[in-house]
PyMOL CGO cylinders between C-alpha atoms (Angstrom):
from pymol import cmd
from pymol.cgo import CYLINDER

trace = [
    CYLINDER, -0.08, -0.18, -0.29, 3.13, 1.96, 0.48, 0.3, 1, 1, 1, 1, 1, 1,
    CYLINDER, 3.13, 1.96, 0.48, 2.97, 5.17, 3.03, 0.3, 1, 1, 1, 1, 1, 1,
    CYLINDER, 2.97, 5.17, 3.03, -0.30, 5.96, 4.53, 0.3, 1, 1, 1, 1, 1, 1,
    CYLINDER, -0.30, 5.96, 4.53, 0.27, 9.74, 4.74, 0.3, 1, 1, 1, 1, 1, 1,
    CYLINDER, 0.27, 9.74, 4.74, 1.53, 10.04, 0.93, 0.3, 1, 1, 1, 1, 1, 1,
    CYLINDER, 1.53, 10.04, 0.93, -1.63, 7.95, 0.15, 0.3, 1, 1, 1, 1, 1, 1,
    CYLINDER, -1.63, 7.95, 0.15, -3.86, 10.46, 1.97, 0.3, 1, 1, 1, 1, 1, 1,
    CYLINDER, -3.86, 10.46, 1.97, -2.43, 13.50, 1.07, 0.3, 1, 1, 1, 1, 1, 1,
    CYLINDER, -2.43, 13.50, 1.07, -2.66, 12.24, -2.55, 0.3, 1, 1, 1, 1, 1, 1,
    CYLINDER, -2.66, 12.24, -2.55, -6.43, 11.08, -1.89, 0.3, 1, 1, 1, 1, 1, 1,
    CYLINDER, -6.43, 11.08, -1.89, -7.24, 14.74, -0.24, 0.3, 1, 1, 1, 1, 1, 1,
    CYLINDER, -7.24, 14.74, -0.24, -5.31, 16.49, -3.21, 0.3, 1, 1, 1, 1, 1, 1,
    CYLINDER, -5.31, 16.49, -3.21, -7.60, 14.87, -5.59, 0.3, 1, 1, 1, 1, 1, 1,
    CYLINDER, -7.60, 14.87, -5.59, -10.64, 15.30, -3.75, 0.3, 1, 1, 1, 1, 1, 1,
    CYLINDER, -10.64, 15.30, -3.75, -9.57, 18.82, -4.09, 0.3, 1, 1, 1, 1, 1, 1,
    CYLINDER, -9.57, 18.82, -4.09, -9.58, 19.35, -7.45, 0.3, 1, 1, 1, 1, 1, 1,
    CYLINDER, -9.58, 19.35, -7.45, -13.05, 17.16, -8.01, 0.3, 1, 1, 1, 1, 1, 1,
    CYLINDER, -13.05, 17.16, -8.01, -14.49, 19.91, -5.46, 0.3, 1, 1, 1, 1, 1, 1,
    CYLINDER, -14.49, 19.91, -5.46, -13.01, 22.92, -7.62, 0.3, 1, 1, 1, 1, 1, 1,
    CYLINDER, -13.01, 22.92, -7.62, -13.94, 21.52, -10.98, 0.3, 1, 1, 1, 1, 1, 1,
    CYLINDER, -13.94, 21.52, -10.98, -17.40, 21.11, -9.59, 0.3, 1, 1, 1, 1, 1, 1,
    CYLINDER, -17.40, 21.11, -9.59, -17.20, 24.98, -8.55, 0.3, 1, 1, 1, 1, 1, 1,
    CYLINDER, -17.20, 24.98, -8.55, -16.18, 25.66, -12.14, 0.3, 1, 1, 1, 1, 1, 1,
    CYLINDER, -16.18, 25.66, -12.14, -19.11, 23.47, -13.68, 0.3, 1, 1, 1, 1, 1, 1,
    CYLINDER, -19.11, 23.47, -13.68, -21.66, 25.22, -11.20, 0.3, 1, 1, 1, 1, 1, 1,
    CYLINDER, -21.66, 25.22, -11.20, -20.73, 28.72, -12.02, 0.3, 1, 1, 1, 1, 1, 1,
    CYLINDER, -20.73, 28.72, -12.02, -20.91, 27.77, -15.52, 0.3, 1, 1, 1, 1, 1, 1,
    CYLINDER, -20.91, 27.77, -15.52, -24.17, 26.31, -15.11, 0.3, 1, 1, 1, 1, 1, 1,
    CYLINDER, -24.17, 26.31, -15.11, -25.34, 29.36, -13.23, 0.3, 1, 1, 1, 1, 1, 1,
    CYLINDER, -25.34, 29.36, -13.23, -24.28, 31.77, -16.48, 0.3, 1, 1, 1, 1, 1, 1,
    CYLINDER, -24.28, 31.77, -16.48, -25.98, 29.51, -18.96, 0.3, 1, 1, 1, 1, 1, 1,
    CYLINDER, -25.98, 29.51, -18.96, -29.52, 29.36, -16.79, 0.3, 1, 1, 1, 1, 1, 1,
    CYLINDER, -29.52, 29.36, -16.79, -29.19, 33.00, -16.15, 0.3, 1, 1, 1, 1, 1, 1,
    CYLINDER, -29.19, 33.00, -16.15, -28.36, 33.51, -20.28, 0.3, 1, 1, 1, 1, 1, 1,
    CYLINDER, -28.36, 33.51, -20.28, -31.63, 30.97, -20.73, 0.3, 1, 1, 1, 1, 1, 1,
    CYLINDER, -31.63, 30.97, -20.73, -33.63, 32.56, -18.37, 0.3, 1, 1, 1, 1, 1, 1,
    CYLINDER, -33.63, 32.56, -18.37, -33.00, 35.98, -19.40, 0.3, 1, 1, 1, 1, 1, 1,
    CYLINDER, -33.00, 35.98, -19.40, -31.76, 37.32, -16.07, 0.3, 1, 1, 1, 1, 1, 1,
    CYLINDER, -31.76, 37.32, -16.07, -30.26, 40.35, -15.52, 0.3, 1, 1, 1, 1, 1, 1,
    CYLINDER, -30.26, 40.35, -15.52, -26.81, 41.14, -13.90, 0.3, 1, 1, 1, 1, 1, 1,
    CYLINDER, -26.81, 41.14, -13.90, -28.45, 41.91, -10.38, 0.3, 1, 1, 1, 1, 1, 1,
    CYLINDER, -28.45, 41.91, -10.38, -30.00, 38.60, -10.35, 0.3, 1, 1, 1, 1, 1, 1,
    CYLINDER, -30.00, 38.60, -10.35, -27.20, 36.72, -11.94, 0.3, 1, 1, 1, 1, 1, 1,
    CYLINDER, -27.20, 36.72, -11.94, -25.22, 38.43, -9.11, 0.3, 1, 1, 1, 1, 1, 1,
    CYLINDER, -25.22, 38.43, -9.11, -28.00, 37.34, -6.22, 0.3, 1, 1, 1, 1, 1, 1,
    CYLINDER, -28.00, 37.34, -6.22, -27.93, 33.40, -7.91, 0.3, 1, 1, 1, 1, 1, 1,
    CYLINDER, -27.93, 33.40, -7.91, -24.44, 32.95, -7.95, 0.3, 1, 1, 1, 1, 1, 1,
    CYLINDER, -24.44, 32.95, -7.95, -23.66, 34.38, -4.43, 0.3, 1, 1, 1, 1, 1, 1,
    CYLINDER, -23.66, 34.38, -4.43, -26.75, 32.04, -3.37, 0.3, 1, 1, 1, 1, 1, 1,
    CYLINDER, -26.75, 32.04, -3.37, -24.94, 28.99, -5.08, 0.3, 1, 1, 1, 1, 1, 1,
    CYLINDER, -24.94, 28.99, -5.08, -21.19, 29.87, -3.80, 0.3, 1, 1, 1, 1, 1, 1,
    CYLINDER, -21.19, 29.87, -3.80, -22.86, 30.00, -0.05, 0.3, 1, 1, 1, 1, 1, 1,
    CYLINDER, -22.86, 30.00, -0.05, -24.37, 26.76, -0.42, 0.3, 1, 1, 1, 1, 1, 1,
    CYLINDER, -24.37, 26.76, -0.42, -21.01, 25.41, -2.56, 0.3, 1, 1, 1, 1, 1, 1,
    CYLINDER, -21.01, 25.41, -2.56, -18.70, 26.84, 0.59, 0.3, 1, 1, 1, 1, 1, 1,
    CYLINDER, -18.70, 26.84, 0.59, -21.23, 25.04, 3.37, 0.3, 1, 1, 1, 1, 1, 1,
    CYLINDER, -21.23, 25.04, 3.37, -21.17, 21.49, 1.17, 0.3, 1, 1, 1, 1, 1, 1,
    CYLINDER, -21.17, 21.49, 1.17, -16.89, 22.29, 0.25, 0.3, 1, 1, 1, 1, 1, 1,
    CYLINDER, -16.89, 22.29, 0.25, -16.65, 22.66, 4.70, 0.3, 1, 1, 1, 1, 1, 1,
    CYLINDER, -16.65, 22.66, 4.70, -19.12, 19.53, 5.29, 0.3, 1, 1, 1, 1, 1, 1,
    CYLINDER, -19.12, 19.53, 5.29, -17.03, 17.34, 2.53, 0.3, 1, 1, 1, 1, 1, 1,
    CYLINDER, -17.03, 17.34, 2.53, -13.55, 18.68, 4.40, 0.3, 1, 1, 1, 1, 1, 1,
    CYLINDER, -13.55, 18.68, 4.40, -14.83, 17.70, 7.69, 0.3, 1, 1, 1, 1, 1, 1,
    CYLINDER, -14.83, 17.70, 7.69, -16.55, 14.24, 6.48, 0.3, 1, 1, 1, 1, 1, 1,
    CYLINDER, -16.55, 14.24, 6.48, -12.99, 13.20, 4.68, 0.3, 1, 1, 1, 1, 1, 1,
    CYLINDER, -12.99, 13.20, 4.68, -11.27, 14.45, 7.59, 0.3, 1, 1, 1, 1, 1, 1,
    CYLINDER, -11.27, 14.45, 7.59, -13.48, 12.33, 10.01, 0.3, 1, 1, 1, 1, 1, 1,
    CYLINDER, -13.48, 12.33, 10.01, -12.81, 9.60, 7.61, 0.3, 1, 1, 1, 1, 1, 1,
    CYLINDER, -12.81, 9.60, 7.61, -9.36, 9.45, 7.49, 0.3, 1, 1, 1, 1, 1, 1,
    CYLINDER, -9.36, 9.45, 7.49, -8.75, 9.95, 11.35, 0.3, 1, 1, 1, 1, 1, 1,
    CYLINDER, -8.75, 9.95, 11.35, -11.01, 6.73, 12.02, 0.3, 1, 1, 1, 1, 1, 1,
    CYLINDER, -11.01, 6.73, 12.02, -9.28, 4.69, 9.59, 0.3, 1, 1, 1, 1, 1, 1,
    CYLINDER, -9.28, 4.69, 9.59, -5.65, 5.75, 10.49, 0.3, 1, 1, 1, 1, 1, 1,
    CYLINDER, -5.65, 5.75, 10.49, -6.84, 4.84, 14.20, 0.3, 1, 1, 1, 1, 1, 1,
    CYLINDER, -6.84, 4.84, 14.20, -8.28, 1.67, 13.01, 0.3, 1, 1, 1, 1, 1, 1,
    CYLINDER, -8.28, 1.67, 13.01, -4.67, 0.81, 10.97, 0.3, 1, 1, 1, 1, 1, 1,
    CYLINDER, -4.67, 0.81, 10.97, -3.41, 2.00, 14.52, 0.3, 1, 1, 1, 1, 1, 1,
    CYLINDER, -3.41, 2.00, 14.52, -1.08, 4.69, 12.83, 0.3, 1, 1, 1, 1, 1, 1,
    CYLINDER, -1.08, 4.69, 12.83, 0.74, 6.49, 15.75, 0.3, 1, 1, 1, 1, 1, 1,
    CYLINDER, 0.74, 6.49, 15.75, -0.04, 10.30, 15.90, 0.3, 1, 1, 1, 1, 1, 1,
    CYLINDER, -0.04, 10.30, 15.90, 3.16, 12.63, 15.85, 0.3, 1, 1, 1, 1, 1, 1,
    CYLINDER, 3.16, 12.63, 15.85, 2.86, 13.19, 19.21, 0.3, 1, 1, 1, 1, 1, 1,
    CYLINDER, 2.86, 13.19, 19.21, 2.93, 9.53, 20.13, 0.3, 1, 1, 1, 1, 1, 1,
    CYLINDER, 2.93, 9.53, 20.13, 5.93, 8.93, 17.87, 0.3, 1, 1, 1, 1, 1, 1,
    CYLINDER, 5.93, 8.93, 17.87, 7.56, 11.64, 19.71, 0.3, 1, 1, 1, 1, 1, 1,
    CYLINDER, 7.56, 11.64, 19.71, 7.10, 10.29, 22.69, 0.3, 1, 1, 1, 1, 1, 1,
    CYLINDER, 7.10, 10.29, 22.69, 8.61, 6.95, 21.74, 0.3, 1, 1, 1, 1, 1, 1,
    CYLINDER, 8.61, 6.95, 21.74, 11.73, 8.70, 20.69, 0.3, 1, 1, 1, 1, 1, 1,
    CYLINDER, 11.73, 8.70, 20.69, 11.91, 10.72, 23.86, 0.3, 1, 1, 1, 1, 1, 1,
    CYLINDER, 11.91, 10.72, 23.86, 11.65, 7.49, 25.90, 0.3, 1, 1, 1, 1, 1, 1,
    CYLINDER, 11.65, 7.49, 25.90, 14.24, 6.05, 23.54, 0.3, 1, 1, 1, 1, 1, 1,
    CYLINDER, 14.24, 6.05, 23.54, 16.94, 8.61, 24.25, 0.3, 1, 1, 1, 1, 1, 1,
    CYLINDER, 16.94, 8.61, 24.25, 16.20, 8.29, 27.97, 0.3, 1, 1, 1, 1, 1, 1,
    CYLINDER, 16.20, 8.29, 27.97, 17.10, 4.61, 27.78, 0.3, 1, 1, 1, 1, 1, 1,
    CYLINDER, 17.10, 4.61, 27.78, 19.91, 5.01, 25.31, 0.3, 1, 1, 1, 1, 1, 1,
    CYLINDER, 19.91, 5.01, 25.31, 21.42, 7.37, 28.15, 0.3, 1, 1, 1, 1, 1, 1,
    CYLINDER, 21.42, 7.37, 28.15, 21.09, 5.38, 30.85, 0.3, 1, 1, 1, 1, 1, 1,
    CYLINDER, 21.09, 5.38, 30.85, 22.50, 2.47, 28.69, 0.3, 1, 1, 1, 1, 1, 1,
    CYLINDER, 22.50, 2.47, 28.69, 25.49, 4.62, 28.26, 0.3, 1, 1, 1, 1, 1, 1,
    CYLINDER, 25.49, 4.62, 28.26, 25.59, 5.67, 31.80, 0.3, 1, 1, 1, 1, 1, 1,
    CYLINDER, 25.59, 5.67, 31.80, 25.70, 2.00, 32.71, 0.3, 1, 1, 1, 1, 1, 1,
    CYLINDER, 25.70, 2.00, 32.71, 28.55, 1.32, 29.88, 0.3, 1, 1, 1, 1, 1, 1,
    CYLINDER, 28.55, 1.32, 29.88, 30.40, 3.71, 32.02, 0.3, 1, 1, 1, 1, 1, 1,
    CYLINDER, 30.40, 3.71, 32.02, 30.76, 2.39, 35.05, 0.3, 1, 1, 1, 1, 1, 1,
]
cmd.load_cgo(trace, "trace")
């Protein structure tokens, strides 16, 4: 499977690209609807603002959902958190110092 961090970073990047593409497509769709409906500039701005607000909320919801999914998956895989790895390094350093001290006696 490779490095989980790299895998999740790539998946996250791809998800963000997909969301950006969807936002672009939505913007083009609003423009097409505006032209077909004969909307004026003010109505186009109002509709675009409303759509943008919904997209921002949906994007935040998606980000939260993905973040939670990654967190749960990493927990199931028992991938240690950065803080846990740092604590292990600190403990190993203390053990190494004790061993060195015992070797000098």
